[in-house]
N, C-alpha and C positions, 0 to 999 in steps of 0.2 A: 713820487711820495710813497715811501715805504709804508706796507699794512701787515698787519698781521693775517697768520693763517687762520681762516674761519671756516667752520661747516655750519651751513645752514639746511633747515627742514621746511619743506612746503606740503601744506595739508592737501587733501585731494576730495573731490566729490565722489559721492555713490554713483554708482552705474550699474546699467542692466544690459544684458546680451541676448538677443532673440534666440529663444530654443534654449537657454542656459538658465539655471536657478540657484547658481553659487554667487554670493556677494562678491562684488569687485568694484575698485575704487578706480579713478580716473584723472588725467591731470593734462590740460590743453598743453599741446605743443607750443604755443605762444610763450609758456613759461620759459622754454630752453633759450628761445632767441632773448628774451628780456634778462636773464641770468648773465647771458654771453654779453651783452652790450652795457646793463647797468652794473654787474656785478662779477666781471670775468676772473676776479682774483678769489673768488669763494669757491669752494666745493659744496654741492647741494645735493641732496636725495629727496624724495616724495616721502610722506609720512603716510602709511596705511591707517585705515581706522578701523583703531584696535581699542578703543574706549580708554579706559584707565592706564590699560597696558602700552600706551602709546609713549608714557611718561617713560617708562622703562627702556623702550625701543630708542628713545632719542639719548639717555644716558649711555646706551650701550655704543651707540654710534657718536657719541661726543658731539652733539648739536649745539652749537654755541647761541644760536639764533632762530628765530621763527617767523616764517611767511604763512598766514593765514590767507589762502585763496578765496576767488569767489564762487559763486555756485548756488545751491538749493537756499532757498530761504531759511533760517533758523524754525526747527520745528518741523521740517519735511524731510529730514534725513537723521533717524534718532541715532544711528552709529557714529556719525560724523558729529553731531551735536555733543556727544559724549566724549569723543576723542578730543575735540578742540575746546571744550569746556576743562577737561584735565589739564592739557596743555597749558591752557593761559593761566590755571591756578598756579603751575609749576614754575613756567619762565617768569610768571610776575613774582612770585617769592624769591626767586633766585636773580632776580634783578638782571634777567636776560633780554637783549633787543627783540622788538618785534616790530612787524610790518604787517598789517590787516587789510584785507583789500575787499571791499564792495561787504559781502556777507560777512568777511574778517571784522570789517570795521562793526558791524551790527551786533556780532559776537562779543567783540571787546565792550561796546557800549553797554549791553544787557549785561556782562561780567561784573561791571561797578554800578548796577542796579538801575540803569537807563531802560526804557521802554521804546518799542517800536511801533509806527503806523504806517498803514498803507498810504502809498503816494501814486500821483498819476503824473504822467508826461515826463517819465525820467527812464524810459526803456529805449534802447537803441536810439540814441540822438547824441549830441554835443551840447553843451552849455559853459556858460563862463561862471567861475568863481572868484571871489574875492580872498585874497590872502590878509588875515588880519594880524598877524606876527609881524613886527617891526621889523626882527631879525631877519626873517624870510624876504619881507619885500625888499631890504637893502641886499641881501644875498641874490636874489634873481633880478633885481634893477627893474621891479613892477609889483603892482599890487594886484594884479590882475591874470587869471590863467583860463585857456580853454581846456575842458576836459571832456570825456567821454561819460555815458551815463547808462547803465543797464541794470537799474534796481527798482524793485516794486515797494521796497520798505523803506521809511525813512525813521530818523531818530526823532523821539517824542519827548517834550518838558525840559527841565531845567539840566543842565550840563553836571554830571557827576563831579563832587569837589575834587576827585583825583586826577580829571581830566580837565584839558584847556582846548578851546575851540581854535582850529587852526584856518579853516576856509569855510566860506558860507555862499550860497547863491545869493543875489540880490534881494530875494524875498526872506532872506535869514535863515532858509534851510541848510543845516549843517552838513557840509560835505568832506571835512576833515577833521579829526581830533588829535592830540599828542599829550604825552607826558614828557616834558623836554627834559628833567633831570634823569627819567629812566630811559631814554631813546626807544619809546614805544609811540607808533603813529600808526593811526587808521585813515584810509582814504575810501570815499564811496565811489571813485571811479576806478577804472581796470588799467593801471600802467602798461601791463604786460600786452594789451591790445593795440597799444600805439606802435608804429614802425616808421622810423626808428623811435627809440625810447626817446620820450621829451627829455630836455635839459632839467626840468624841475623834479620829474620823477627819478632821474638818477641821481641828482643832488640829495633828493630826500633818502633816497636808498642807502648811500653812500652815508649819509649822517646817522642814519639808524643803526647800520652794522659796523661802521667803520670809525665814526664818529667826525668824519672831514667836516670842516667848518666849524668845529668848537675852537675857541679861543683859548 
């Protein structure tokens, strides 16, 4: 299947180096393997935490789609918060595709007015989630997935009207959300930490960025 040329940007966590006091950003090497396996036909680059200037950075490099990577809880890294908030405003307004991972999902949720709550038992483990979308159930041939879990914050309250729930745990904790018409998805797990990338995570990424599977 022919695909269009695509440039993706991946946000980074703030990092510190012993003995140095200069601000630094970092991206796990897992992301390079994930991009090779899930999106080998996309060019990509990390986005530094520049606050509002990150929007101009993405325009200069002609970034078509955005990946919000995992990392610190929202509120723990001010420069990163400002960067991702600015990027969300810009990419959502422009109708560009977004894949939001763990912290990224939390940022997407709060962007639309949702709240966060502390949760227990979701760090360094695996658990099952239930797919609520009949479309994705048909596409994957199942309504259940096993995913990893590395988060201490969960989503609180009613789902913002701009979003729809894609997957939950059995106790109905939200694990994935989407905007079907906008090709915007957030997942609470880390697809880049699975090797090889799972069939669902690959299919989801290719739907977000290439529209594969759309009728």
